[in-house]
Biopython code that builds the backbone (N, CA, C, O; Angstrom):
import numpy as np
from Bio.PDB.StructureBuilder import StructureBuilder

atoms = [
    (1, "MET", "N", (7.170, 9.822, 12.457)),
    (1, "MET", "CA", (5.774, 9.880, 12.858)),
    (1, "MET", "C", (4.937, 9.220, 11.768)),
    (1, "MET", "O", (5.111, 9.543, 10.593)),
    (2, "PRO", "N", (4.035, 8.308, 12.120)),
    (2, "PRO", "CA", (3.205, 7.638, 11.124)),
    (2, "PRO", "C", (2.289, 8.611, 10.413)),
    (2, "PRO", "O", (1.785, 9.565, 11.004)),
    (3, "HIS", "N", (2.087, 8.356, 9.160)),
    (3, "HIS", "CA", (1.171, 9.147, 8.342)),
    (3, "HIS", "C", (0.049, 8.238, 7.893)),
    (3, "HIS", "O", (0.306, 7.120, 7.446)),
    (4, "THR", "N", (-1.178, 8.685, 8.000)),
    (4, "THR", "CA", (-2.305, 7.876, 7.574)),
    (4, "THR", "C", (-2.997, 8.562, 6.420)),
    (4, "THR", "O", (-3.356, 9.737, 6.504)),
    (5, "GLY", "N", (-3.182, 7.828, 5.347)),
    (5, "GLY", "CA", (-3.904, 8.336, 4.195)),
    (5, "GLY", "C", (-5.122, 7.484, 3.934)),
    (5, "GLY", "O", (-5.155, 6.308, 4.297)),
    (6, "HIS", "N", (-6.122, 8.068, 3.307)),
    (6, "HIS", "CA", (-7.333, 7.346, 2.954)),
    (6, "HIS", "C", (-7.595, 7.589, 1.482)),
    (6, "HIS", "O", (-7.481, 8.717, 1.001)),
    (7, "VAL", "N", (-7.943, 6.543, 0.774)),
    (7, "VAL", "CA", (-8.292, 6.657, -0.632)),
    (7, "VAL", "C", (-9.666, 6.059, -0.827)),
    (7, "VAL", "O", (-9.914, 4.912, -0.457)),
    (8, "THR", "N", (-10.560, 6.840, -1.409)),
    (8, "THR", "CA", (-11.906, 6.368, -1.676)),
    (8, "THR", "C", (-11.937, 5.753, -3.061)),
    (8, "THR", "O", (-11.489, 6.357, -4.035)),
    (9, "ARG", "N", (-12.466, 4.554, -3.135)),
    (9, "ARG", "CA", (-12.531, 3.811, -4.402)),
    (9, "ARG", "C", (-13.975, 3.489, -4.716)),
    (9, "ARG", "O", (-14.842, 3.505, -3.842)),
    (10, "SER", "N", (-14.218, 3.192, -5.996)),
    (10, "SER", "CA", (-15.519, 2.663, -6.375)),
    (10, "SER", "C", (-15.545, 1.189, -5.960)),
    (10, "SER", "O", (-14.705, 0.755, -5.172)),
    (11, "ASP", "N", (-16.487, 0.431, -6.475)),
    (11, "ASP", "CA", (-16.565, -0.986, -6.140)),
    (11, "ASP", "C", (-15.464, -1.794, -6.807)),
    (11, "ASP", "O", (-15.273, -2.964, -6.477)),
    (12, "ASP", "N", (-14.729, -1.184, -7.748)),
    (12, "ASP", "CA", (-13.665, -1.888, -8.444)),
    (12, "ASP", "C", (-12.458, -2.052, -7.531)),
    (12, "ASP", "O", (-12.066, -1.110, -6.843)),
    (13, "PRO", "N", (-11.867, -3.247, -7.520)),
    (13, "PRO", "CA", (-10.648, -3.431, -6.714)),
    (13, "PRO", "C", (-9.487, -2.668, -7.330)),
    (13, "PRO", "O", (-9.510, -2.341, -8.517)),
    (14, "ILE", "N", (-8.488, -2.389, -6.534)),
    (14, "ILE", "CA", (-7.280, -1.740, -7.004)),
    (14, "ILE", "C", (-6.113, -2.647, -6.641)),
    (14, "ILE", "O", (-6.121, -3.303, -5.600)),
    (15, "ARG", "N", (-5.124, -2.675, -7.499)),
    (15, "ARG", "CA", (-3.949, -3.510, -7.242)),
    (15, "ARG", "C", (-3.005, -2.786, -6.294)),
    (15, "ARG", "O", (-2.915, -1.558, -6.288)),
    (16, "LEU", "N", (-2.306, -3.580, -5.497)),
    (16, "LEU", "CA", (-1.439, -3.036, -4.459)),
    (16, "LEU", "C", (-0.387, -2.083, -5.033)),
    (16, "LEU", "O", (-0.171, -1.005, -4.479)),
    (17, "GLY", "N", (0.266, -2.461, -6.130)),
    (17, "GLY", "CA", (1.277, -1.591, -6.722)),
    (17, "GLY", "C", (0.718, -0.236, -7.121)),
    (17, "GLY", "O", (1.359, 0.793, -6.906)),
    (18, "GLN", "N", (-0.478, -0.233, -7.702)),
    (18, "GLN", "CA", (-1.131, 1.022, -8.087)),
    (18, "GLN", "C", (-1.468, 1.848, -6.855)),
    (18, "GLN", "O", (-1.280, 3.065, -6.837)),
    (19, "PHE", "N", (-1.968, 1.172, -5.830)),
    (19, "PHE", "CA", (-2.370, 1.858, -4.603)),
    (19, "PHE", "C", (-1.177, 2.535, -3.945)),
    (19, "PHE", "O", (-1.280, 3.674, -3.487)),
    (20, "LEU", "N", (-0.039, 1.836, -3.894)),
    (20, "LEU", "CA", (1.154, 2.423, -3.268)),
    (20, "LEU", "C", (1.566, 3.720, -3.968)),
    (20, "LEU", "O", (1.975, 4.680, -3.316)),
    (21, "LYS", "N", (1.455, 3.739, -5.295)),
    (21, "LYS", "CA", (1.777, 4.958, -6.040)),
    (21, "LYS", "C", (0.723, 6.037, -5.819)),
    (21, "LYS", "O", (1.055, 7.211, -5.651)),
    (22, "LEU", "N", (-0.543, 5.640, -5.819)),
    (22, "LEU", "CA", (-1.644, 6.583, -5.684)),
    (22, "LEU", "C", (-1.585, 7.359, -4.370)),
    (22, "LEU", "O", (-1.887, 8.551, -4.339)),
    (23, "VAL", "N", (-1.196, 6.686, -3.288)),
    (23, "VAL", "CA", (-1.143, 7.341, -1.976)),
    (23, "VAL", "C", (0.262, 7.847, -1.639)),
    (23, "VAL", "O", (0.551, 8.207, -0.498)),
    (24, "ASN", "N", (1.123, 7.867, -2.653)),
    (24, "ASN", "CA", (2.485, 8.406, -2.520)),
    (24, "ASN", "C", (3.349, 7.661, -1.501)),
    (24, "ASN", "O", (4.220, 8.254, -0.864)),
    (25, "LEU", "N", (3.102, 6.362, -1.353)),
    (25, "LEU", "CA", (3.982, 5.550, -0.523)),
    (25, "LEU", "C", (5.103, 4.952, -1.374)),
    (25, "LEU", "O", (6.102, 4.464, -0.845)),
    (26, "ALA", "N", (4.929, 4.996, -2.690)),
    (26, "ALA", "CA", (5.959, 4.580, -3.642)),
    (26, "ALA", "C", (6.040, 5.629, -4.733)),
    (26, "ALA", "O", (5.019, 6.160, -5.170)),
    (27, "GLU", "N", (7.251, 5.927, -5.173)),
    (27, "GLU", "CA", (7.456, 6.957, -6.185)),
    (27, "GLU", "C", (7.152, 6.458, -7.597)),
    (27, "GLU", "O", (6.813, 7.248, -8.478)),
    (28, "SER", "N", (7.273, 5.146, -7.809)),
    (28, "SER", "CA", (7.081, 4.565, -9.134)),
    (28, "SER", "C", (6.750, 3.084, -8.987)),
    (28, "SER", "O", (6.760, 2.535, -7.886)),
    (29, "GLY", "N", (6.457, 2.457, -10.113)),
    (29, "GLY", "CA", (6.212, 1.020, -10.081)),
    (29, "GLY", "C", (7.439, 0.246, -9.632)),
    (29, "GLY", "O", (7.329, -0.744, -8.909)),
    (30, "GLY", "N", (8.610, 0.702, -10.066)),
    (30, "GLY", "CA", (9.850, 0.056, -9.656)),
    (30, "GLY", "C", (10.098, 0.194, -8.164)),
    (30, "GLY", "O", (10.573, -0.735, -7.511)),
    (31, "HIS", "N", (9.772, 1.361, -7.633)),
    (31, "HIS", "CA", (9.926, 1.585, -6.193)),
    (31, "HIS", "C", (8.954, 0.704, -5.413)),
    (31, "HIS", "O", (9.315, 0.142, -4.379)),
    (32, "ALA", "N", (7.714, 0.582, -5.909)),
    (32, "ALA", "CA", (6.736, -0.295, -5.263)),
    (32, "ALA", "C", (7.241, -1.732, -5.257)),
    (32, "ALA", "O", (7.140, -2.422, -4.243)),
    (33, "ARG", "N", (7.783, -2.186, -6.384)),
    (33, "ARG", "CA", (8.313, -3.550, -6.483)),
    (33, "ARG", "C", (9.439, -3.757, -5.481)),
    (33, "ARG", "O", (9.509, -4.797, -4.826)),
    (34, "ALA", "N", (10.329, -2.759, -5.360)),
    (34, "ALA", "CA", (11.450, -2.869, -4.424)),
    (34, "ALA", "C", (10.962, -2.953, -2.983)),
    (34, "ALA", "O", (11.493, -3.736, -2.196)),
    (35, "LEU", "N", (9.954, -2.152, -2.628)),
    (35, "LEU", "CA", (9.399, -2.203, -1.271)),
    (35, "LEU", "C", (8.814, -3.576, -0.972)),
    (35, "LEU", "O", (9.004, -4.118, 0.117)),
    (36, "LEU", "N", (8.102, -4.135, -1.946)),
    (36, "LEU", "CA", (7.504, -5.455, -1.768)),
    (36, "LEU", "C", (8.584, -6.527, -1.671)),
    (36, "LEU", "O", (8.500, -7.415, -0.822)),
    (37, "ASP", "N", (9.595, -6.452, -2.527)),
    (37, "ASP", "CA", (10.690, -7.429, -2.505)),
    (37, "ASP", "C", (11.465, -7.375, -1.188)),
    (37, "ASP", "O", (11.974, -8.394, -0.720)),
    (38, "ASP", "N", (11.551, -6.176, -0.592)),
    (38, "ASP", "CA", (12.287, -6.005, 0.670)),
    (38, "ASP", "C", (11.462, -6.425, 1.887)),
    (38, "ASP", "O", (11.975, -6.424, 3.006)),
    (39, "GLY", "N", (10.208, -6.780, 1.688)),
    (39, "GLY", "CA", (9.363, -7.174, 2.816)),
    (39, "GLY", "C", (8.886, -6.002, 3.649)),
    (39, "GLY", "O", (8.566, -6.164, 4.826)),
    (40, "ALA", "N", (8.835, -4.813, 3.045)),
    (40, "ALA", "CA", (8.478, -3.603, 3.786)),
    (40, "ALA", "C", (6.979, -3.317, 3.796)),
    (40, "ALA", "O", (6.542, -2.343, 4.408)),
    (41, "VAL", "N", (6.182, -4.159, 3.121)),
    (41, "VAL", "CA", (4.751, -3.878, 2.962)),
    (41, "VAL", "C", (3.915, -4.941, 3.669)),
    (41, "VAL", "O", (4.171, -6.138, 3.545)),
    (42, "THR", "N", (2.905, -4.477, 4.418)),
    (42, "THR", "CA", (1.917, -5.390, 4.982)),
    (42, "THR", "C", (0.527, -4.935, 4.560)),
    (42, "THR", "O", (0.282, -3.746, 4.359)),
    (43, "VAL", "N", (-0.374, -5.896, 4.431)),
    (43, "VAL", "CA", (-1.783, -5.613, 4.166)),
    (43, "VAL", "C", (-2.572, -6.275, 5.281)),
    (43, "VAL", "O", (-2.510, -7.489, 5.474)),
    (44, "ASN", "N", (-3.309, -5.462, 6.004)),
    (44, "ASN", "CA", (-4.085, -5.955, 7.157)),
    (44, "ASN", "C", (-3.206, -6.715, 8.146)),
    (44, "ASN", "O", (-3.631, -7.710, 8.732)),
    (45, "GLY", "N", (-1.974, -6.232, 8.322)),
    (45, "GLY", "CA", (-1.056, -6.807, 9.298)),
    (45, "GLY", "C", (-0.272, -8.007, 8.816)),
    (45, "GLY", "O", (0.567, -8.524, 9.554)),
    (46, "GLU", "N", (-0.518, -8.470, 7.591)),
    (46, "GLU", "CA", (0.179, -9.639, 7.048)),
    (46, "GLU", "C", (1.186, -9.204, 5.985)),
    (46, "GLU", "O", (0.856, -8.367, 5.146)),
    (47, "PRO", "N", (2.400, -9.746, 5.997)),
    (47, "PRO", "CA", (3.395, -9.394, 4.976)),
    (47, "PRO", "C", (2.858, -9.699, 3.579)),
    (47, "PRO", "O", (2.191, -10.712, 3.370)),
    (48, "GLU", "N", (3.152, -8.819, 2.631)),
    (48, "GLU", "CA", (2.675, -9.005, 1.266)),
    (48, "GLU", "C", (3.810, -8.720, 0.278)),
    (48, "GLU", "O", (4.533, -7.733, 0.417)),
    (49, "THR", "N", (3.956, -9.586, -0.709)),
    (49, "THR", "CA", (5.003, -9.413, -1.717)),
    (49, "THR", "C", (4.441, -9.341, -3.130)),
    (49, "THR", "O", (5.201, -9.170, -4.083)),
    (50, "ARG", "N", (3.123, -9.470, -3.286)),
    (50, "ARG", "CA", (2.511, -9.478, -4.620)),
    (50, "ARG", "C", (2.040, -8.081, -5.009)),
    (50, "ARG", "O", (1.128, -7.526, -4.397)),
    (51, "ARG", "N", (2.675, -7.524, -6.037)),
    (51, "ARG", "CA", (2.292, -6.202, -6.518)),
    (51, "ARG", "C", (0.869, -6.206, -7.057)),
    (51, "ARG", "O", (0.175, -5.192, -6.985)),
    (52, "GLY", "N", (0.429, -7.339, -7.598)),
    (52, "GLY", "CA", (-0.887, -7.437, -8.200)),
    (52, "GLY", "C", (-2.002, -7.797, -7.247)),
    (52, "GLY", "O", (-3.139, -7.993, -7.676)),
    (53, "ARG", "N", (-1.705, -7.890, -5.960)),
    (53, "ARG", "CA", (-2.764, -8.220, -4.994)),
    (53, "ARG", "C", (-3.888, -7.200, -5.100)),
    (53, "ARG", "O", (-3.645, -5.994, -5.124)),
    (54, "GLN", "N", (-5.112, -7.692, -5.162)),
    (54, "GLN", "CA", (-6.251, -6.800, -5.247)),
    (54, "GLN", "C", (-6.681, -6.367, -3.856)),
    (54, "GLN", "O", (-6.866, -7.189, -2.958)),
    (55, "LEU", "N", (-6.834, -5.067, -3.698)),
    (55, "LEU", "CA", (-7.267, -4.508, -2.419)),
    (55, "LEU", "C", (-8.745, -4.192, -2.475)),
    (55, "LEU", "O", (-9.292, -3.884, -3.534)),
    (56, "ARG", "N", (-9.372, -4.272, -1.345)),
    (56, "ARG", "CA", (-10.801, -4.011, -1.212)),
    (56, "ARG", "C", (-11.011, -2.928, -0.146)),
    (56, "ARG", "O", (-10.120, -2.671, 0.663)),
    (57, "PRO", "N", (-12.181, -2.301, -0.149)),
    (57, "PRO", "CA", (-12.473, -1.311, 0.894)),
    (57, "PRO", "C", (-12.244, -1.903, 2.286)),
    (57, "PRO", "O", (-12.647, -3.031, 2.572)),
    (58, "GLY", "N", (-11.595, -1.123, 3.134)),
    (58, "GLY", "CA", (-11.297, -1.551, 4.498)),
    (58, "GLY", "C", (-9.897, -2.097, 4.672)),
    (58, "GLY", "O", (-9.406, -2.196, 5.797)),
    (59, "ASP", "N", (-9.236, -2.457, 3.561)),
    (59, "ASP", "CA", (-7.867, -2.951, 3.671)),
    (59, "ASP", "C", (-6.933, -1.838, 4.139)),
    (59, "ASP", "O", (-7.039, -0.693, 3.699)),
    (60, "VAL", "N", (-6.026, -2.191, 5.031)),
    (60, "VAL", "CA", (-5.035, -1.251, 5.557)),
    (60, "VAL", "C", (-3.660, -1.685, 5.072)),
    (60, "VAL", "O", (-3.225, -2.810, 5.316)),
    (61, "VAL", "N", (-2.983, -0.773, 4.380)),
    (61, "VAL", "CA", (-1.655, -1.041, 3.842)),
    (61, "VAL", "C", (-0.655, -0.241, 4.657)),
    (61, "VAL", "O", (-0.817, 0.966, 4.835)),
    (62, "GLU", "N", (0.382, -0.910, 5.154)),
    (62, "GLU", "CA", (1.459, -0.240, 5.895)),
    (62, "GLU", "C", (2.771, -0.496, 5.190)),
    (62, "GLU", "O", (3.031, -1.597, 4.704)),
    (63, "VAL", "N", (3.602, 0.547, 5.141)),
    (63, "VAL", "CA", (4.913, 0.449, 4.512)),
    (63, "VAL", "C", (5.955, 0.947, 5.502)),
    (63, "VAL", "O", (5.835, 2.044, 6.048)),
    (64, "ASP", "N", (6.974, 0.132, 5.725)),
    (64, "ASP", "CA", (8.075, 0.490, 6.627)),
    (64, "ASP", "C", (9.118, 1.241, 5.808)),
    (64, "ASP", "O", (9.937, 0.636, 5.115)),
    (65, "LEU", "N", (9.076, 2.562, 5.899)),
    (65, "LEU", "CA", (9.991, 3.436, 5.165)),
    (65, "LEU", "C", (11.110, 3.911, 6.087)),
    (65, "LEU", "O", (10.986, 3.809, 7.307)),
    (66, "PRO", "N", (12.208, 4.433, 5.518)),
    (66, "PRO", "CA", (13.293, 4.956, 6.371)),
    (66, "PRO", "C", (12.819, 6.042, 7.346)),
    (66, "PRO", "O", (13.417, 6.231, 8.405)),
    (67, "THR", "N", (11.743, 6.754, 6.986)),
    (67, "THR", "CA", (11.216, 7.814, 7.846)),
    (67, "THR", "C", (10.223, 7.302, 8.872)),
    (67, "THR", "O", (9.718, 8.071, 9.690)),
    (68, "GLY", "N", (9.939, 6.000, 8.835)),
    (68, "GLY", "CA", (8.984, 5.398, 9.754)),
    (68, "GLY", "C", (7.880, 4.687, 9.011)),
    (68, "GLY", "O", (7.822, 4.720, 7.782)),
    (69, "VAL", "N", (7.009, 4.049, 9.752)),
    (69, "VAL", "CA", (5.901, 3.306, 9.147)),
    (69, "VAL", "C", (4.815, 4.272, 8.746)),
    (69, "VAL", "O", (4.389, 5.109, 9.543)),
    (70, "GLU", "N", (4.360, 4.158, 7.498)),
    (70, "GLU", "CA", (3.253, 4.962, 7.011)),
    (70, "GLU", "C", (2.146, 4.021, 6.584)),
    (70, "GLU", "O", (2.410, 2.908, 6.129)),
    (71, "SER", "N", (0.901, 4.465, 6.731)),
    (71, "SER", "CA", (-0.218, 3.589, 6.392)),
    (71, "SER", "C", (-1.254, 4.340, 5.567)),
    (71, "SER", "O", (-1.330, 5.569, 5.577)),
    (72, "ALA", "N", (-2.049, 3.545, 4.851)),
    (72, "ALA", "CA", (-3.149, 4.089, 4.068)),
    (72, "ALA", "C", (-4.275, 3.054, 4.082)),
    (72, "ALA", "O", (-4.026, 1.849, 4.089)),
    (73, "THR", "N", (-5.496, 3.535, 4.085)),
    (73, "THR", "CA", (-6.668, 2.678, 4.126)),
    (73, "THR", "C", (-7.482, 2.841, 2.862)),
    (73, "THR", "O", (-7.710, 3.958, 2.399)),
    (74, "VAL", "N", (-7.918, 1.729, 2.308)),
    (74, "VAL", "CA", (-8.802, 1.755, 1.135)),
    (74, "VAL", "C", (-10.219, 1.911, 1.657)),
    (74, "VAL", "O", (-10.689, 1.099, 2.453)),
    (75, "GLU", "N", (-10.899, 2.958, 1.206)),
    (75, "GLU", "CA", (-12.287, 3.190, 1.633)),
    (75, "GLU", "C", (-13.211, 2.926, 0.473)),
    (75, "GLU", "O", (-12.849, 3.162, -0.680)),
    (76, "GLY", "N", (-14.397, 2.441, 0.762)),
    (76, "GLY", "CA", (-15.365, 2.122, -0.276)),
    (76, "GLY", "C", (-16.308, 3.249, -0.555)),
    (76, "GLY", "O", (-17.184, 3.125, -1.411)),
]
sb = StructureBuilder()
sb.init_structure("model")
sb.init_model(0)
sb.init_chain("A")
sb.init_seg("    ")
for serial, (resi, resn, name, xyz) in enumerate(atoms, 1):
    if name == "N":
        sb.init_residue(resn, " ", resi, " ")
    sb.init_atom(name, np.array(xyz, "f"), 0.0, 1.0, " ", f" {name:<3s}", serial, name[0])
structure = sb.get_structure()
C-alpha cells in the first residue's frame, strides 16, 4: 500500500539524498545512493539518479521499494 509523507521546508532547497533520509524512505546515505543507482527513485514522475538534486516545494518524490511504491511531497 502506498504511503504518502509531507515535509515542510523553509525557502531553502533540500537535496534529494537528504530528503530520502528525512522522510524515512532511505535508512542512510548509502541506502539512498543504492536506490538512486537502481533507478528506484522518481521526482515529479521523471527518473532521477542524482543524490544532490535540489528539491523545491511541490516536488513529489516516489521510491519503488520491495513493499511497494512510497511517495513524499516537499511542501513550502
